[in-house]
LUMNUGU-575912 format. One record per atom (N, C-alpha, C, CB): residue number from 0; residue in three letters; atom name; y, x, z. Coordinates in Angstrom, 2 decimals. Glycine has a CB too. Layout:
// LUMNUGU-575912
+-----+------+------+---------+---------+---------+
: pos : code : site :   north :    east :      up :
+-----+------+------+---------+---------+---------+
: NUM :  ala :   CA :       Y :       X :       Z :
...
+-----+------+------+---------+---------+---------+
This chain:
// LUMNUGU-575912
+-----+------+------+---------+---------+---------+
: pos : code : site :   north :    east :      up :
+-----+------+------+---------+---------+---------+
:   0 :  met :    N :  -23.30 :  100.08 :   57.62 :
:   0 :  met :   CA :  -24.48 :  100.53 :   58.31 :
:   0 :  met :    C :  -25.71 :  100.06 :   57.53 :
:   0 :  met :   CB :  -24.49 :  100.02 :   59.77 :
:   1 :  ala :    N :  -26.69 :  100.91 :   57.37 :
:   1 :  ala :   CA :  -27.88 :  100.55 :   56.60 :
:   1 :  ala :    C :  -29.11 :  101.19 :   57.25 :
:   1 :  ala :   CB :  -27.75 :  101.00 :   55.12 :
:   2 :  ile :    N :  -30.25 :  100.61 :   56.94 :
:   2 :  ile :   CA :  -31.51 :  101.13 :   57.44 :
:   2 :  ile :    C :  -32.57 :  100.90 :   56.38 :
:   2 :  ile :   CB :  -31.91 :  100.46 :   58.80 :
:   3 :  his :    N :  -33.54 :  101.78 :   56.28 :
:   3 :  his :   CA :  -34.62 :  101.66 :   55.30 :
:   3 :  his :    C :  -35.93 :  101.47 :   56.05 :
:   3 :  his :   CB :  -34.68 :  102.92 :   54.37 :
:   4 :  tyr :    N :  -36.73 :  100.50 :   55.57 :
:   4 :  tyr :   CA :  -38.06 :  100.27 :   56.11 :
:   4 :  tyr :    C :  -39.03 :  100.23 :   54.94 :
:   4 :  tyr :   CB :  -38.13 :   98.94 :   56.93 :
:   5 :  pro :    N :  -40.24 :  100.72 :   55.13 :
:   5 :  pro :   CA :  -41.26 :  100.55 :   54.08 :
:   5 :  pro :    C :  -41.55 :   99.06 :   53.88 :
:   5 :  pro :   CB :  -42.57 :  101.32 :   54.44 :
:   6 :  glu :    N :  -41.81 :   98.67 :   52.66 :
:   6 :  glu :   CA :  -42.05 :   97.25 :   52.34 :
:   6 :  glu :    C :  -43.19 :   96.66 :   53.17 :
:   6 :  glu :   CB :  -42.36 :   97.09 :   50.87 :
:   7 :  asn :    N :  -44.22 :   97.44 :   53.45 :
:   7 :  asn :   CA :  -45.36 :   96.91 :   54.22 :
:   7 :  asn :    C :  -45.02 :   96.73 :   55.71 :
:   7 :  asn :   CB :  -46.56 :   97.84 :   54.07 :
:   8 :  asn :    N :  -43.85 :   97.18 :   56.15 :
:   8 :  asn :   CA :  -43.41 :   96.97 :   57.54 :
:   8 :  asn :    C :  -42.31 :   95.92 :   57.63 :
:   8 :  asn :   CB :  -42.92 :   98.28 :   58.14 :
:   9 :  leu :    N :  -42.01 :   95.25 :   56.54 :
:   9 :  leu :   CA :  -40.91 :   94.30 :   56.50 :
:   9 :  leu :    C :  -41.47 :   92.88 :   56.39 :
:   9 :  leu :   CB :  -39.96 :   94.60 :   55.33 :
:  10 :  lys :    N :  -40.99 :   92.01 :   57.26 :
:  10 :  lys :   CA :  -41.37 :   90.60 :   57.21 :
:  10 :  lys :    C :  -40.10 :   89.77 :   57.41 :
:  10 :  lys :   CB :  -42.46 :   90.26 :   58.29 :
:  11 :  ile :    N :  -39.78 :   88.93 :   56.45 :
:  11 :  ile :   CA :  -38.61 :   88.07 :   56.56 :
:  11 :  ile :    C :  -39.08 :   86.73 :   57.13 :
:  11 :  ile :   CB :  -37.90 :   87.88 :   55.16 :
:  12 :  leu :    N :  -38.51 :   86.36 :   58.25 :
:  12 :  leu :   CA :  -38.91 :   85.15 :   58.96 :
:  12 :  leu :    C :  -38.11 :   83.94 :   58.49 :
:  12 :  leu :   CB :  -38.74 :   85.33 :   60.47 :
:  13 :  asp :    N :  -38.66 :   82.76 :   58.72 :
:  13 :  asp :   CA :  -37.98 :   81.51 :   58.38 :
:  13 :  asp :    C :  -36.69 :   81.39 :   59.18 :
:  13 :  asp :   CB :  -38.90 :   80.30 :   58.66 :
:  14 :  tyr :    N :  -35.72 :   80.74 :   58.60 :
:  14 :  tyr :   CA :  -34.46 :   80.43 :   59.27 :
:  14 :  tyr :    C :  -34.32 :   78.92 :   59.26 :
:  14 :  tyr :   CB :  -33.22 :   81.14 :   58.57 :
:  15 :  asn :    N :  -34.56 :   78.30 :   60.39 :
:  15 :  asn :   CA :  -34.61 :   76.84 :   60.47 :
:  15 :  asn :    C :  -33.38 :   76.27 :   61.15 :
:  15 :  asn :   CB :  -35.86 :   76.40 :   61.21 :
:  16 :  arg :    N :  -33.01 :   75.08 :   60.72 :
:  16 :  arg :   CA :  -31.91 :   74.35 :   61.35 :
:  16 :  arg :    C :  -32.42 :   72.95 :   61.70 :
:  16 :  arg :   CB :  -30.65 :   74.28 :   60.42 :
:  17 :  val :    N :  -31.92 :   72.40 :   62.78 :
:  17 :  val :   CA :  -32.35 :   71.08 :   63.23 :
:  17 :  val :    C :  -31.12 :   70.19 :   63.42 :
:  17 :  val :   CB :  -33.17 :   71.18 :   64.55 :
:  18 :  leu :    N :  -31.16 :   69.01 :   62.82 :
:  18 :  leu :   CA :  -30.16 :   67.97 :   63.08 :
:  18 :  leu :    C :  -30.84 :   66.93 :   63.95 :
:  18 :  leu :   CB :  -29.60 :   67.34 :   61.75 :
:  19 :  lys :    N :  -30.23 :   66.60 :   65.06 :
:  19 :  lys :   CA :  -30.84 :   65.63 :   65.97 :
:  19 :  lys :    C :  -30.55 :   64.19 :   65.57 :
:  19 :  lys :   CB :  -30.36 :   65.86 :   67.37 :
:  20 :  thr :    N :  -29.47 :   63.97 :   64.83 :
:  20 :  thr :   CA :  -29.11 :   62.62 :   64.43 :
:  20 :  thr :    C :  -28.42 :   62.64 :   63.07 :
:  20 :  thr :   CB :  -28.21 :   61.96 :   65.49 :
:  21 :  leu :    N :  -28.53 :   61.54 :   62.37 :
:  21 :  leu :   CA :  -27.80 :   61.35 :   61.11 :
:  21 :  leu :    C :  -26.59 :   60.45 :   61.34 :
:  21 :  leu :   CB :  -28.73 :   60.74 :   60.03 :
:  22 :  asn :    N :  -26.23 :   60.23 :   62.62 :
:  22 :  asn :   CA :  -25.08 :   59.38 :   62.98 :
:  22 :  asn :    C :  -25.21 :   57.99 :   62.37 :
:  22 :  asn :   CB :  -23.78 :   60.02 :   62.52 :
:  23 :  asp :    N :  -26.38 :   57.40 :   62.52 :
:  23 :  asp :   CA :  -26.66 :   56.03 :   62.07 :
:  23 :  asp :    C :  -26.59 :   55.83 :   60.56 :
:  23 :  asp :   CB :  -25.71 :   55.09 :   62.71 :
:  24 :  ile :    N :  -26.68 :   56.93 :   59.79 :
:  24 :  ile :   CA :  -26.75 :   56.81 :   58.33 :
:  24 :  ile :    C :  -28.21 :   56.51 :   57.98 :
:  24 :  ile :   CB :  -26.24 :   58.13 :   57.61 :
:  25 :  pro :    N :  -28.48 :   55.44 :   57.25 :
:  25 :  pro :   CA :  -29.87 :   55.15 :   56.85 :
:  25 :  pro :    C :  -30.45 :   56.29 :   56.01 :
:  25 :  pro :   CB :  -29.93 :   53.84 :   56.05 :
:  26 :  thr :    N :  -31.75 :   56.49 :   56.12 :
:  26 :  thr :   CA :  -32.44 :   57.57 :   55.42 :
:  26 :  thr :    C :  -32.14 :   57.54 :   53.91 :
:  26 :  thr :   CB :  -33.94 :   57.48 :   55.65 :
:  27 :  glu :    N :  -32.18 :   56.37 :   53.30 :
:  27 :  glu :   CA :  -31.95 :   56.26 :   51.87 :
:  27 :  glu :    C :  -30.54 :   56.71 :   51.50 :
:  27 :  glu :   CB :  -32.19 :   54.81 :   51.40 :
:  28 :  asp :    N :  -29.55 :   56.34 :   52.33 :
:  28 :  asp :   CA :  -28.17 :   56.75 :   52.06 :
:  28 :  asp :    C :  -28.01 :   58.26 :   52.22 :
:  28 :  asp :   CB :  -27.20 :   56.01 :   53.00 :
:  29 :  phe :    N :  -28.65 :   58.82 :   53.23 :
:  29 :  phe :   CA :  -28.58 :   60.26 :   53.45 :
:  29 :  phe :    C :  -29.16 :   61.00 :   52.24 :
:  29 :  phe :   CB :  -29.33 :   60.66 :   54.74 :
:  30 :  leu :    N :  -30.33 :   60.57 :   51.78 :
:  30 :  leu :   CA :  -30.95 :   61.22 :   50.62 :
:  30 :  leu :    C :  -30.09 :   61.05 :   49.37 :
:  30 :  leu :   CB :  -32.36 :   60.63 :   50.38 :
:  31 :  ala :    N :  -29.43 :   59.91 :   49.23 :
:  31 :  ala :   CA :  -28.55 :   59.69 :   48.08 :
:  31 :  ala :    C :  -27.37 :   60.66 :   48.13 :
:  31 :  ala :   CB :  -28.04 :   58.23 :   48.05 :
:  32 :  arg :    N :  -26.82 :   60.89 :   49.31 :
:  32 :  arg :   CA :  -25.70 :   61.83 :   49.45 :
:  32 :  arg :    C :  -26.16 :   63.26 :   49.18 :
:  32 :  arg :   CB :  -25.09 :   61.73 :   50.86 :
:  33 :  val :    N :  -27.33 :   63.61 :   49.67 :
:  33 :  val :   CA :  -27.87 :   64.95 :   49.44 :
:  33 :  val :    C :  -28.12 :   65.15 :   47.94 :
:  33 :  val :   CB :  -29.18 :   65.16 :   50.24 :
:  34 :  ser :    N :  -28.53 :   64.08 :   47.25 :
:  34 :  ser :   CA :  -28.83 :   64.15 :   45.82 :
:  34 :  ser :    C :  -27.62 :   64.48 :   44.97 :
:  34 :  ser :   CB :  -29.41 :   62.84 :   45.36 :
:  35 :  asp :    N :  -26.41 :   64.36 :   45.53 :
:  35 :  asp :   CA :  -25.21 :   64.73 :   44.78 :
:  35 :  asp :    C :  -25.21 :   66.23 :   44.46 :
:  35 :  asp :   CB :  -23.94 :   64.36 :   45.57 :
:  36 :  ser :    N :  -25.75 :   67.04 :   45.38 :
:  36 :  ser :   CA :  -25.73 :   68.50 :   45.22 :
:  36 :  ser :    C :  -27.11 :   69.13 :   45.06 :
:  36 :  ser :   CB :  -25.05 :   69.12 :   46.40 :
:  37 :  tyr :    N :  -28.16 :   68.37 :   45.39 :
:  37 :  tyr :   CA :  -29.52 :   68.91 :   45.37 :
:  37 :  tyr :    C :  -30.45 :   68.01 :   44.59 :
:  37 :  tyr :   CB :  -30.04 :   69.09 :   46.80 :
:  38 :  glu :    N :  -31.46 :   68.61 :   43.98 :
:  38 :  glu :   CA :  -32.58 :   67.86 :   43.41 :
:  38 :  glu :    C :  -33.52 :   67.58 :   44.57 :
:  38 :  glu :   CB :  -33.30 :   68.65 :   42.23 :
:  39 :  val :    N :  -33.81 :   66.33 :   44.85 :
:  39 :  val :   CA :  -34.64 :   65.95 :   45.99 :
:  39 :  val :    C :  -35.98 :   65.45 :   45.46 :
:  39 :  val :   CB :  -33.94 :   64.85 :   46.87 :
:  40 :  arg :    N :  -37.07 :   65.99 :   46.02 :
:  40 :  arg :   CA :  -38.41 :   65.60 :   45.60 :
:  40 :  arg :    C :  -39.30 :   65.46 :   46.83 :
:  40 :  arg :   CB :  -39.01 :   66.63 :   44.60 :
:  41 :  leu :    N :  -40.01 :   64.35 :   46.93 :
:  41 :  leu :   CA :  -40.96 :   64.15 :   48.02 :
:  41 :  leu :    C :  -42.15 :   65.07 :   47.81 :
:  41 :  leu :   CB :  -41.42 :   62.67 :   48.10 :
:  42 :  lys :    N :  -42.52 :   65.83 :   48.84 :
:  42 :  lys :   CA :  -43.66 :   66.74 :   48.72 :
:  42 :  lys :    C :  -44.96 :   65.95 :   48.84 :
:  42 :  lys :   CB :  -43.60 :   67.86 :   49.81 :
:  43 :  gly :    N :  -45.96 :   66.38 :   48.09 :
:  43 :  gly :   CA :  -47.25 :   65.70 :   48.08 :
:  43 :  gly :    C :  -48.13 :   66.11 :   49.25 :
:  43 :  gly :   CB :  -47.96 :   65.98 :   46.78 :
:  44 :  glu :    N :  -49.16 :   65.33 :   49.49 :
:  44 :  glu :   CA :  -50.14 :   65.64 :   50.54 :
:  44 :  glu :    C :  -50.77 :   67.00 :   50.27 :
:  44 :  glu :   CB :  -51.24 :   64.56 :   50.61 :
:  45 :  gly :    N :  -50.86 :   67.82 :   51.28 :
:  45 :  gly :   CA :  -51.48 :   69.13 :   51.15 :
:  45 :  gly :    C :  -50.58 :   70.19 :   50.55 :
:  45 :  gly :   CB :  -52.71 :   69.01 :   50.33 :
:  46 :  glu :    N :  -49.41 :   69.80 :   50.06 :
:  46 :  glu :   CA :  -48.46 :   70.75 :   49.50 :
:  46 :  glu :    C :  -47.81 :   71.54 :   50.64 :
:  46 :  glu :   CB :  -47.39 :   70.03 :   48.62 :
:  47 :  ser :    N :  -47.58 :   72.81 :   50.42 :
:  47 :  ser :   CA :  -46.98 :   73.67 :   51.44 :
:  47 :  ser :    C :  -45.62 :   73.15 :   51.84 :
:  47 :  ser :   CB :  -46.87 :   75.11 :   50.93 :
:  48 :  lys :    N :  -45.34 :   73.20 :   53.12 :
:  48 :  lys :   CA :  -44.04 :   72.76 :   53.63 :
:  48 :  lys :    C :  -42.96 :   73.82 :   53.40 :
:  48 :  lys :   CB :  -44.14 :   72.42 :   55.12 :
:  49 :  lys :    N :  -43.37 :   75.05 :   53.18 :
:  49 :  lys :   CA :  -42.43 :   76.15 :   52.99 :
:  49 :  lys :    C :  -41.89 :   76.14 :   51.56 :
:  49 :  lys :   CB :  -43.09 :   77.50 :   53.30 :
:  50 :  pro :    N :  -40.62 :   76.50 :   51.40 :
:  50 :  pro :   CA :  -40.05 :   76.61 :   50.05 :
:  50 :  pro :    C :  -40.82 :   77.65 :   49.24 :
:  50 :  pro :   CB :  -38.55 :   76.98 :   50.11 :
:  51 :  ser :    N :  -40.93 :   77.40 :   47.94 :
:  51 :  ser :   CA :  -41.69 :   78.31 :   47.08 :
:  51 :  ser :    C :  -40.81 :   79.04 :   46.07 :
:  51 :  ser :   CB :  -42.77 :   77.55 :   46.35 :
:  52 :  glu :    N :  -39.54 :   78.65 :   45.97 :
:  52 :  glu :   CA :  -38.65 :   79.25 :   44.98 :
:  52 :  glu :    C :  -37.30 :   79.59 :   45.59 :
:  52 :  glu :   CB :  -38.46 :   78.30 :   43.79 :
:  53 :  lys :    N :  -36.57 :   80.44 :   44.91 :
:  53 :  lys :   CA :  -35.22 :   80.77 :   45.31 :
:  53 :  lys :    C :  -34.36 :   79.50 :   45.18 :
:  53 :  lys :   CB :  -34.64 :   81.93 :   44.44 :
:  54 :  phe :    N :  -33.43 :   79.32 :   46.09 :
:  54 :  phe :   CA :  -32.51 :   78.18 :   46.13 :
:  54 :  phe :    C :  -33.19 :   76.87 :   46.50 :
:  54 :  phe :   CB :  -31.82 :   78.03 :   44.80 :
:  55 :  glu :    N :  -34.40 :   76.93 :   47.04 :
:  55 :  glu :   CA :  -35.13 :   75.74 :   47.47 :
:  55 :  glu :    C :  -35.22 :   75.74 :   48.99 :
:  55 :  glu :   CB :  -36.56 :   75.68 :   46.82 :
:  56 :  ser :    N :  -35.15 :   74.55 :   49.58 :
:  56 :  ser :   CA :  -35.35 :   74.38 :   51.01 :
:  56 :  ser :    C :  -36.28 :   73.21 :   51.22 :
:  56 :  ser :   CB :  -33.99 :   74.15 :   51.76 :
:  57 :  ser :    N :  -36.82 :   73.12 :   52.43 :
:  57 :  ser :   CA :  -37.66 :   71.98 :   52.79 :
:  57 :  ser :    C :  -36.93 :   71.14 :   53.82 :
:  57 :  ser :   CB :  -39.04 :   72.44 :   53.31 :
:  58 :  leu :    N :  -37.14 :   69.84 :   53.75 :
:  58 :  leu :   CA :  -36.47 :   68.90 :   54.63 :
:  58 :  leu :    C :  -37.50 :   67.94 :   55.19 :
:  58 :  leu :   CB :  -35.34 :   68.13 :   53.89 :
:  59 :  leu :    N :  -37.56 :   67.82 :   56.51 :
:  59 :  leu :   CA :  -38.43 :   66.83 :   57.16 :
:  59 :  leu :    C :  -37.53 :   65.69 :   57.60 :
:  59 :  leu :   CB :  -39.23 :   67.44 :   58.38 :
:  60 :  leu :    N :  -37.77 :   64.50 :   57.06 :
:  60 :  leu :   CA :  -36.93 :   63.35 :   57.35 :
:  60 :  leu :    C :  -37.80 :   62.11 :   57.43 :
:  60 :  leu :   CB :  -35.83 :   63.17 :   56.28 :
:  61 :  gly :    N :  -37.75 :   61.45 :   58.56 :
:  61 :  gly :   CA :  -38.54 :   60.23 :   58.73 :
:  61 :  gly :    C :  -40.03 :   60.47 :   58.63 :
:  61 :  gly :   CB :  -38.14 :   59.21 :   57.71 :
:  62 :  gly :    N :  -40.48 :   61.65 :   59.05 :
:  62 :  gly :   CA :  -41.90 :   61.98 :   59.01 :
:  62 :  gly :    C :  -42.42 :   62.38 :   57.64 :
:  62 :  gly :   CB :  -42.68 :   60.82 :   59.50 :
:  63 :  lys :    N :  -41.53 :   62.52 :   56.67 :
:  63 :  lys :   CA :  -41.92 :   62.91 :   55.31 :
:  63 :  lys :    C :  -41.23 :   64.22 :   54.96 :
:  63 :  lys :   CB :  -41.55 :   61.80 :   54.28 :
:  64 :  trp :    N :  -41.94 :   65.06 :   54.21 :
:  64 :  trp :   CA :  -41.39 :   66.34 :   53.77 :
:  64 :  trp :    C :  -40.83 :   66.21 :   52.37 :
:  64 :  trp :   CB :  -42.45 :   67.44 :   53.82 :
:  65 :  tyr :    N :  -39.65 :   66.79 :   52.17 :
:  65 :  tyr :   CA :  -38.98 :   66.79 :   50.88 :
:  65 :  tyr :    C :  -38.67 :   68.23 :   50.47 :
:  65 :  tyr :   CB :  -37.69 :   65.93 :   50.93 :
:  66 :  ser :    N :  -38.66 :   68.46 :   49.19 :
:  66 :  ser :   CA :  -38.19 :   69.71 :   48.64 :
:  66 :  ser :    C :  -36.78 :   69.44 :   48.13 :
:  66 :  ser :   CB :  -39.14 :   70.25 :   47.50 :
:  67 :  ile :    N :  -35.82 :   70.27 :   48.53 :
:  67 :  ile :   CA :  -34.48 :   70.14 :   48.01 :
:  67 :  ile :    C :  -34.09 :   71.45 :   47.36 :
:  67 :  ile :   CB :  -33.47 :   69.74 :   49.12 :
:  68 :  arg :    N :  -33.55 :   71.35 :   46.16 :
:  68 :  arg :   CA :  -33.20 :   72.54 :   45.38 :
:  68 :  arg :    C :  -31.79 :   72.38 :   44.86 :
:  68 :  arg :   CB :  -34.20 :   72.76 :   44.19 :
:  69 :  val :    N :  -31.00 :   73.42 :   45.02 :
:  69 :  val :   CA :  -29.61 :   73.39 :   44.58 :
:  69 :  val :    C :  -29.55 :   73.08 :   43.09 :
:  69 :  val :   CB :  -28.90 :   74.73 :   44.89 :
:  70 :  lys :    N :  -28.66 :   72.15 :   42.71 :
:  70 :  lys :   CA :  -28.49 :   71.80 :   41.29 :
:  70 :  lys :    C :  -27.76 :   72.91 :   40.57 :
:  70 :  lys :   CB :  -27.73 :   70.47 :   41.13 :
+-----+------+------+---------+---------+---------+
């Protein structure tokens, strides 16, 4: 099944996921585990929270925003 829309009528919305707990894993350990598969970078002040590239996601952890990108 397929459908066609003009580009000016198409808007792709964010797809967000929420984890309520890290099961008592310290933040540093969680980031270290994530770093096995992703490049993790702390986002700077004023930097957009939304991902800017393909294969990039944003992560809010401990009140800080991180950029994570698949290795």
